[in-house]
N, C-alpha and C positions, 0 to 999 in steps of 0.2 A: 594625441593631444592636438596636433595641428588640424586634423579633420574636425575635431570637436569644436574648436574655435571658429573654423570656417563655417560650419553649419549654423552656429549662433549668429555670425555676421550676416549670413545669407537670409536668415529668418528676420533679422533686424533691418534688412534693406528693402527698398522698393524701387523698381526700375533701375537697379544698379546704384542707387543713391542711399547712403545710410540715413536712417531716421535720426533726428536730434535726440539726445539722451533723454530730454524731458518728456518726449512722447512715446518712448519705447515702453513695451510691456514690463511689468514688474519682474517677470522671469528673466528677460534679457538684461535688465538693469542689474540683476543679481549675478547672472552667469558670466557676463563679460568681465567685470572686475575680478571675479573669482578665478576665471581661466587665465587672465593676465598675471595675477598674483602667483598662481600655481606654476605657470610657465617660468616665471622669474625665479621661483624657489628651486625648480629643477635645474635651471641654468647655474645658480649659485652652488648647488650641491655638486654639480659636475666640475665646476672650477675648484671647489674645495678638494675634491678627490684628486684632481690633477696636482694641486699643491702638495698634498700629503705623499703622493707617489714620488714627486720630485724630491721632497724632503727625505724620503727613505733611501734615495741614492747616496745620501751622505752617511748612512750607516756602514760601518766596516763589516765585511762578511766574516764568517767564522775562521776561514783560512788566514785572512789578513791579520785578524786579532791574535791568532796563535803565533804568528811570526813576530808581531810587535811585543808580545809578552817578554821576550828575551831582552829587549832594549827599553822596557817601560820605565825603569828607574832612571835611566839616562835622559829620557825624553820628558819626564814629568816636570822638571823645572822650566821647560819651554812653554808650558800650557798658558800661563798668564801673559808672558810677553807676546805670544802669538795672538791671544785674545785682543791685546791692545792694538796690534797691527790690523786685525780684521775689523775692529770697531772703527779705526781710522778710515778704512776703505768704504765703510758704510756711511761715514760722515759723522761719527760719534766720537767726541773727545773725552778724556778723563774728567775734564772740568764739567762737561755735560752730565756725566754720571754722578759726579759729586752733588749736583743740583737736585738729584732725585731724593735726597734725604733717606738713605737706605737703612732699613733694619735687616741685618745680615745674621742668619741663623744656621749653625752647623750642629752636629750631634749624630748619634746612632739611632736612637728611638725617640719618637715624638716631635721630630722637626716639623713635619707637616701640620700636626695638631697645634703646636705652639704658634706657628705662623698663622694658622687659621684663626686662632684666638686673637692674635695681634691685629689681623685685618678686621675682624668683627668689632673689636673694642674701638679701634680708631674710626671705623665707619659710623658707629653709633655715637661717636663724639662729633660727627659732622664733617670729617675729612674725606677727601676723595682718595680712595685706596687703589694701589696696584699690588698684585700678589703673583709671584712666579714660583711654581711648585713642580715637583717631579716625583715619580713618573705620573703620567695621566692614567685614568681608569679606562675610559672608552674612546674618547676622541682627544687628539693631541691639543686642540684649542683649549681644553680644560686647564692646561698648565698656566694660562694667562687669564687672570681675573682683574676686572676693573669694577670697583664698587661692589664687590661680592658676586659678580656675574661672570661666567666664562665668556671669553671673547667670541663674538658672533662669527658665523662662517664668512659673512661678507667682509668683516674687518680682518679676519685671519688671512683671507685671500689678498687683500690690499697690502697688509703689512708684510706678508711672506714675500711677495714679489718685489716689494720695495727693497728688502734686505738682500734677497737672492740675486736679483738682477745687478745690483751694485757690486756684489762680490764676484759674480760671474764676469762682469765687464772688466774687472781689474786683475783677474787671476793670472793673466799671461805676463803682466808687467813684473819684472824682477823675479820671475818664476814663482809667483805667489800661488798658494793653494786655496782650496775651499775648506772651511772648518768642518769638523765632524758634527754628527747629529746634535748632541747636547750643546756643544759650543755654539752652533748656529741658533738653536732655540734660545740660548742665553742672550745672544746679540739681539734677537727678535724682541725679547722681553724688555731690555733696556730701551730699545727703539720705540716700542709700544708705549711704555710709561712716559717717555719724553714727549711723544706726539700727543698722548692723551692728557698730558699735563696733570698727572696725579700729584697729590700733596705728599705722599709717601710711597716708597717701593719696598715691599716686604719680599726679601729674596731668600729662598731656601737653597742651601748648598746641595750639590748633587752627591758627590762622594768625597769624603775627606774634608778639605778646606784649604790647606796650604797651596795646593796646586789645582784646585778646582776652577773650572771656567768662570764661575761667578765671582771669583776673588780679584777681578781687575778693579773693583771699586776701591779707591784710595782712602776716602773719608766718609765711611758710613756714620750715621747718627748714633748708632748703638749696635753692639754685637751680642749674640747669645749662643750658649752651648747647651743642648739638651742632654738627656741621660746617655751615657756612653756604655758600650758593650762590644762584644767580639763580633764583627761583621766586616766583610770585604777584606779579610786578612791577607789575601794574596796581593792586594794593592796597598793597604795601609799599614800592614805589619801584624805580627801574631802575638803581640802583648798589648795590654791596655795602655801602657805608657807610650808606645809607638802610635797607637790610635789617637790618644789625647794630644800628642804633639801635632799630628796632622789637623785635628779639629780646631786647635787653637791658632792655626795659621791664618784665620780670618781676623785676629786681633790687630788693631791699628794704633799707632801712637796717639795718645791723648783722647782716644775714643772709649767711653765707658763700656764695660762688658759684664755680663751676668751669666751664671751657670746654674743648672739644676744641681741638687745634691749628687755627689759622686763618691765612689770608693776612694780611700785615702791615696792610693797610688796615682789614680787619674787626677785627683784634685791637686796633688803636688806638682805634676807636670803642667797643668793649666796655669797654676800660680806662677811657676817659673817662666813660662812663656809670656804671661802678662807683664811681668817685671822686665823681661828681655825686650819686649816691644814698647814698653812705656805706657801701658794702659792700666786703669784701675779696675780690678775684678772683684765682684761680690757674688755670694751664693744666694739664690732666691730662697726666701723663708717658707715655712710650712703654710699651706693654704689656710689652715685654721687660724693663723695669727692675724689675718685681715679682719678689720672691724666691719661687720655686716649688719646694717640696720634692718629691723623688721624680721619677717619670717625667713627661714632657710630657703635656698633656691637650688635648682638642679642644673648642673653644667650641660651645655648643649651637646657635648660628645660624651658617650658612655664610657665607663671603665675607671677603676680607682686611680690609675696613673695619670688621669687627666687633671687631677688636682695639682700634681707636680708641674705639668705643662702649663696650666692656667696661671700658676704663681709666677713662673718665668715670664710668661706673656705680659702679665701685669707690670712686672718690673721693666721690661723692655719698652712697653708703650708709655709708661710714666716718664722714663728717661727720655724717650723721643719727644714727648710733649714739652718737657722742661728745656730740651735743647733748642726747640723752636720758639721758646718764649711765650707759649700759650697756656702755661700752667702756673697758677699762683702757688707760692710756697705754702704748704699746709703743715700742721703739726703731724709728725709721723709717729707711729706706734713703736714701742720697743726701744732698744739701745743698740749701739754698734757692737754686737757680740763678735768676739774674735774666736776663730776656730783653733783649737789646740793643735800644735805641731805644724801650723801653716803660716807662721809669721804674722803679718798684719792682715791676712785674708779674713774677711768678716762676712757675716750674714746681713743681707740688705734689710732695711726697715720695711715693715708693712705699713699700710695706710688705710683710711676709711674708704668704703665703697660709696659711690653715688649711684643713682638709678641708671644712668647711661652706661656705667661700667657693668652693672649687673645685667642689663639688657644685652650688652655685647657678649658676655659669657654664656648667657642662657640661650641666645638665638644663634650661636655659632654652629655651623654645620660642616662636617668633614666626612664625606662619603667613603665607604669601604673600611672604616675603622669602627669596631664595636657597633655595627649597623644591623638592624633586623628588618626583614621584609616579610610581612604576614600575608598569606594567601589562604584559600580554602583548604583546610585540613593539612596545611603545609606552612612551615616557617623557615626562612633562610636566616642564618646567623653569619654575618660576614665580617672578617677581620684579617687585614693583610699582614699579620704578625709573621716575622721571618728571622727573629733572633730568639735565643733561649729565654731572655727576660720577657720579651713581648709575647711569646707563646704562653708563658706561665700566666701572664696577665690575661691573655685571651681565654685560657682555661678557667680562671676564676670568674671572669665575666660570663662565659657560656654556661658554666654549671649553675651559677646564681639565677640567671634569667631563664634558662631552659627548664630548670626545676620549678620555678614559679609558674611558668606557662603550663607545664605538665600537670601540676597540682590543680589547675583550673579546668582541666579537660577530663571528662568522664569517658574512659575507654583506654585502649592500648596506645601508648606513645612510644615511637622508636626513634633512635638517634643515629644519624649517618654522618660520617666524616668525608668531606671532599678535600683532598690535600694535594699540593705540589710544592716543591721548593727547587730553586735553581742555583747555579753558580757553585762555589766551593763550600757551601754551608754543610755542616755536619747533620745529616738527616736523622741519625739515631738520637742525637741530642734534642732535636726539635720534636720528634715523634714521642719520645718517652713521656713528657708531661701530659700529652694528650691521652695516654692510656687510662688515666684516672677518670676520664669522662665516661668510660664503659660504653662505647659505641656498639650498636647492633650490626653495623656494617661499615666498611671503609672503601672509598672509591678514589682512584688515582688517575690523573690525566695531565698532559702537558698544558702549557698556556697557549693552546691553539683553539680558537672558538669553534670552527667547523673544519671537517676533514677536507672538503673540496674547495672551499673558498672562505676568505676572511676579509674583514675590513682592512683597508690600507693603514688605518690608524693604529692597528695592533700587530702590524707585520714586524717580525723580529728577524733581522738578517745576521745578527751577531752569533747565533748558534744554530746549527743544522737541526732539521726535524728529527733525523736519526738520533742525534745526541739527546734531544729532548725526550724522545721515547725511551731511550736507554736509562736516562735519569729517572723517569717515571716508573719504569720497571723496578729499578733499584729501590725507590721509595716504597713501593708496595711490598717487596720482599723483606725489607727492613721491618715494616709494620707486622708482617706475618711472624717473623722471628721473635719480635718483642712480645707479641700476643701469646705465642706458644710458650715462651720462657716464663711469662707472668703466670700462666696457668699451672706450669709445672713447679715453679719455685716460689710463687707468691709475689708480693709487691716488689716492683722494681724501684729501688731507692737510689737516689743520687748520693754517692759517697765520696767524701774528700779523699783524694788519693794519698795524702800524707797522714791525716789523723784517723782515717777510717770511720769517721762519724758523719752521719747525715746532717745536712743543713740546707736551709733555703738560702739562695744567693741574694735574695732581695728582702729588704725591710724598709717600708716607706719609700720605695723607689731607689734605695741605695744598696749597693753590693755590701753584704756582710761577710761573704766568703771570698776574701781577696785573692786566694789562690786560683779559684775558678774565674774570678774577674780578670786576673792578670793573664793567665795562660790557657784558659779553657781546658784545664786539666781534670775537671770533675769527671769521673768515670765510674762504671759499674765495678763493684768489688770483684776481683778476679776469682771466679769460682766456676762451678758447673753451669751457672746461669749464662755467663759470657761465652764459655766454651760451646754450649749447645746453640746459642744464638749465632755464633760464627760458623758452626758446622752443619746447621740444619739444611737439608736439601728439600726445598719446598716447591710446589707446583706453581707455574707462572700465573695463570688466571688472566693473562693478557687478552684483550679484545681489540682487534683492529678492524673497525668498520670502514673499509676503504670506500664503500659507496654510501657514506654517512649522509644524513639529512643536510641539505644545502639550503641555507636561509634565502638564497637568491632565487632559486627556481622552485622552492617549496616542494621538492620531490618527496613522495611518501614511500617509506620502506619499513619493513619489519626489522627490528633490532634483534638479532639472534645471539646476543651476548650470552656467553656461557660463564656464569659467575663461579668463582672458586671459593668454596667454604673450607674451613680447616678440617671438616670431617671427610672431604674427598681429596685431601692432600696426601702426600706420602707419609705423613705422620699419624695416620689413622690409628695404627696400633698403639701409639703412645697415648692418644686420646682415650682409647678404650681402657688402657691400664689405669689411667688417672680417674676414670669414671666421671669425666666432665661432660656436661651437656653443651657441646660446642655448636652454636647456631648462628655465629656471626659470619660475614662474608667479606672477601677481599676481591675487588674487581678493578681492572686496569683498562681504561679506554684511551683512544687515540685523539679525542677532542673533548672540549668542555661540554658541548651540546649533548653528546651521547652520555657523558657521565651524569649530567643533570637529569636527563631523561630516565636513567636507571634510578637515581637517588630519590627523585620526586614521585615516581610511579604515576606519571601522567597527570598529576594533580595541578600542574601549572598550565594555565591556558596558553602561555607562550611556547609551550613544548607540545607539539601536536602528534608526534609519531607514536605508534604502539610500541610496547617494550615488554619482554618476558622477564618476570621478576620472581624472586623467592616468595613462597606463600606467606611467610611471616611479615614481609613488607606489604604485600597486597592487603593483608587482613588488618593492618594498623589503622587506628582511627585518626592518628595525626603523625606526621613525619617532621622531625627537626633535622635540618641539614646545616652543619658547621662547615664553612668554607674558609680555609686558612692556609698559611705557609708561604704565600706569595701575593703581593699586591696586584701583580699582573693577572693572576688567577681570579682574584676578586673582581677586577675590572672586566674580565671576560664574562664572568657570571652576571654581573650587573648589566652588561650590554645585551644579554639574552633574556633575563627574567624581570628586570625592572621596567615598569610601565613608563618611566621617564625617558627610556631610550627606545621604546617600541610604539 
């Protein structure tokens, strides 16, 4: 780059003197500003990478996390007081945070979507919005949005060092420490929104609520709780009541609160916590109850659960506008309906839509959730579902839209699953609903983009690579066992452990099977089905391309992945006895790039390397790839296949 600029300047000079810009040739006039701009961009990118690498030093490594798990319960109550201390060291007071007019949202499913709707609604009403979310998909700066746009790399660099240097300079006084990764980003968010002077700060809780780093806000304008379910049970508790108690920890005295419809047990705890904290709680009404003038419209985020999230967002934003004195009182629809068995807990009233509200709902975007990316003879279906309920919603969405697409294509269409899940989640519970999609092949990989190098933005030091690969192997073997069990014994039905009857745990976004909702006790009927699943000895099918494609150096190599189909597993005799035509494949890769290469059969222009594939995939006229199980996996895929990031 330096020599390129010098050659341009030499061309533009005469006898050692630069020509005035107005008499330079058109070529030089074009190239000099371009070269200067490109050099500046490279410089900013380098500074950004330095920031992210420094940020990653605040991640706890896997060994440290394992040690702290034993004392986690004792340390949890210190999280918020520590946040107050760190904020003070950065120069932020609690009074400052109160000025941000926060909309604070907790929940298990739909937190991000609800917050995204809140942001879009208020921005379309003319307010300057700030939105802090987690996790990020591709770049960490995506967690901070101002007026619907991710923070630029330039501003990220500026605000990062502003917070980091102040903390670093004061950490030796009184043996003060540096905050961990998420706590630091939370401090950054509050600092950014204060400096950017946003009208509203929409804050998505990280995990839980009571002890979450975001909960240092004393006086939010309004609080919301999205749909609850069983997730992060090792941290929040193994019953829905314990989880609801944590999520309601964001309630504050005198601050209005709203919740999506919940199962009875969760709703009881939320109501008790609201009374305990002295705040008024209401349940968001059904989306259909709002008065919508003119023709029907389509929500900006796909999926039937989005109506539940949108209704909650409408209540949160309306309450926020009323608290700021910018909303005139209008006639509300409905009456104060009181829910049976919950005292004075009622359903919030709906209200008429105006065009700006409709625009906010329609134009809302939230990547990685019910998202499709269409390419030549290839469609990616992306959804970061990672709980039982969200996986079931993902299945409904995928089946509806993939079938519609397949019906419009003349020729053979095959479906491939790309899956990963992390942490302490029950992989059998998550994979079982996906069996109904009847995939032609399943691919498994950890949340690692490339084998030899990855962006600092997606570096995860909290779990070792070995652990990730072991988890991935377990995921694949669980899928194989479920597949074989389904062929041998028929449909795998979720059965209530006490009644023995099958039931769907969701109805209109609300748990109807409260036993499953409470304890996650839904299980397969104990029979030969479960026995054979547990005892099957299946072949690995693991592929570790240690010399995988590296996006940095663009090295070209043949992928010699040996896919494992159930016909070449150790259960071949069983398949012959059953007389089934088993032609699906299970493959395990060590990085996302190699998994995508196999699943897409080189149809994606962003995936350049050759790959050996089964004949039935090569011969397909169109490939549909569902990516689910982890929002981090979805982010890794987006970073590779989306033209927005390439």
